N, C-alpha and C positions, 0 to 999 in steps of 0.2 A: 314352265308348265307346272300344274299341280296334278295330283293323282286323279282328280275328278275331270280333268281335261282329256283323258285317254278314252279311246274307243276300242273295244275288243269284240270278238265274235263268239256267240255261244256255240254249243256243240252242234247245233243245226246250221251254223254259218250265218246266223242273223246278227246284225250289229247291235251292240249294247254299249251305251255310254256309261262310264263309271260314275257319272254324276247321279245316277239312279241310287247309288249307295251312300250318298252324302248323309252325314249324321249317324252312320252306323260304325260299329267297331268291326274291322275286317281282318281276316286271316287269309292271306294270299299264298297259295301252295302250288308248286309244280309237282305233279304226280306221275305215277306209272303203275300199270296193272300187273306187271311181271317183275317187280322189284322186291328185294328183301325187306324194304320198308312199307310195302303195300298193306300189311295188316294195320298200319296207322289209320287207314280209312275207318276202322271201327271206332277208334277214339275220336277222330274228327266228327263222325256222325253223332256220337254220344254228346260231344260238346255242343254241336249245332242244335240238337234236339233240346238240350238243357237251356240254352241261352238265346235262341233265335227270336223269341218273343220279347226279349229285352234289347234288341237292336244289334245282334251279332250275326255276321254273315261270313261264310267261308267261300272263297272264290278259288275254284279248282281248275288248274291249267295243266292238262296232260302234256308230257314232254317225252319225246322219243330220242333225245340226244345221248342218253347214257346207256350204251350197249343195247339200244333198240328195245327198251323194256316197256314201251307203250305202243305195241303194234296195233294195227287196225285203224279204221277211220275214227273220227271224233264221235260219231254216232254209235259205232260198235263199242268203243270204250265206255261211253255213257251207259249203254245197255248193260254191259258187264258189271259196271259199278253199282247200278241200281239192283241188279239181280243178286250179286254176290255180297254187297255191303249195305244194301238198302239206303244208299245216300239220297238225301233230299236237298242238299245244298246245291247252288248253281255250279254247273260244270261248263267249261268253255272249250273252244276249239284247241286242238293240239298245236303247240307253239315251240319255238326254240327259245331258250333262256340265256344262251351264250352265243358268241361268235357273230359272223357277218349277217346272219338272218335272225338275230335275237329280236324278240318283240320289243317295241319301244317302251312298253310298260315295265318290262324287266330291266331295261337299261335305267329307267327312272328309279325303280326300287333299289337297285344296287348303288347307284350314284348318290342317293339321298338318305340312305339308311345310316343312323348314327353309330350302329355297331358295324365295324369294319372287320370282316373275317376273310377278306380277299375279294378281288374284283369279280371273279367268276362264281357262278353257282357250282358247287362241288358235285351235287348229285340230286336225284329226285327226293322230294319231300323236304326241300328247303322251304321255310315258312317265314313270311313277313307279317308282323302285327302292326296294324294301322289304327290310330285313334279316330274318334268321331269327327275331328276337324280335318282329317286326311293326312296327318303327320305320321310318318313311318317311325314307330317306337322301338322296334326290335327285330332282329333276324335270328331265327333258330335253325341250326343245322339239321340235317336229316336224322341224326341220332337222337335229337330231342323229341321225345314222345309228346304229343299234343297235351295230354293231361298234366305234364310236368310244368307247364306254364299257364295252367287254368287260372291261378291267382292273378296273373298279369291281365288276363282277359276280364276277369271280374272287376278289377280295379278300374279299368277303362270304362266298363259298362256302368259303374257306380258314379263316374264323374258327371 
């Protein structure tokens, strides 16, 4: 399978085929609204605003696996993120990124990323960078602030 073969659900529970993002540079992030890394939403939104017109998309997947730091329904999380961080990028249904209930997309991301930092996602705000052809280019751990790899995004956008 390729990344564009996966189907996910948006925060409203509606099916979305990732083929809709073919030809775009993607940053796929598992997030939480009650996490020490939650302020990264500001940088994510800043990057999105700066590059969305050039083919950049952020795909936000809330995850409640790490000390239950993403409480509430997917719609409640979305509302909170829009009000608090004014996000405009796509947000999806809350998912698991590890374990027996992990979403197949995250299994694919972990298995196919050239950067091997361990099998499991360590925490919220782990980020996967995907090029326009659907190749996973890099994985950034939660401590990596989004603006720290802005040059990597720009390079992919310029290809």
